[in-house]
C-alpha positions, 0 to 999 in steps of 0.5 A: 397792683403790685406793679404799682406798689413796686413803682411807688417804692422804687421810682426811676430817677427821671420820674422823680426829677420830672415830678420835682420840675413840675412842683417847682414850676407850679410854685414859681408860676403861682399856681399852687394854692397857699394851703398846698404850698407846705405839702408841695414844699415837703414833697419837693424836699422829699424828691430831692433827698431821693434824687441825691440817694440815687445819684450817690448809689449810682456814683458808688456803682460807677466807681466800682465799674471803673475799678474793675476795668482798671484792674482788668487792664492792669492784669492784661498788661501784666500777662503781656509783659510775662508773655514777652519775658517768656519770649525773651527766655526762649531766644538762644541769643 
C-alpha cells in the first residue's frame, strides 16, 4: 500500500503524459459521457500542470549539471595553462 501511495504522490512524467493522452483521445473521439466531461477536463488540466512542473524542475537540474560541467572544464583549462607556465619557467633558455 505504501508503494501505491508513493506512486500517486510522485508519478513519473511518462505516466502523466500517457494518462493525459488517453483523456484527450477519449474526448476527441467522443467517448466521454457528457456527465464525465467536466471531471475529465479538470483532470487533464491537473495533469498539464504536473507535467509543466516536472519539465521546469528538470530544466533547472539540467542547467545545474551543464554549469558544473562548464566550471570543471574551465578549471581544467586553467590547470593546463598553469602547467604550461610552470614548464616554461623551468627552461633555462
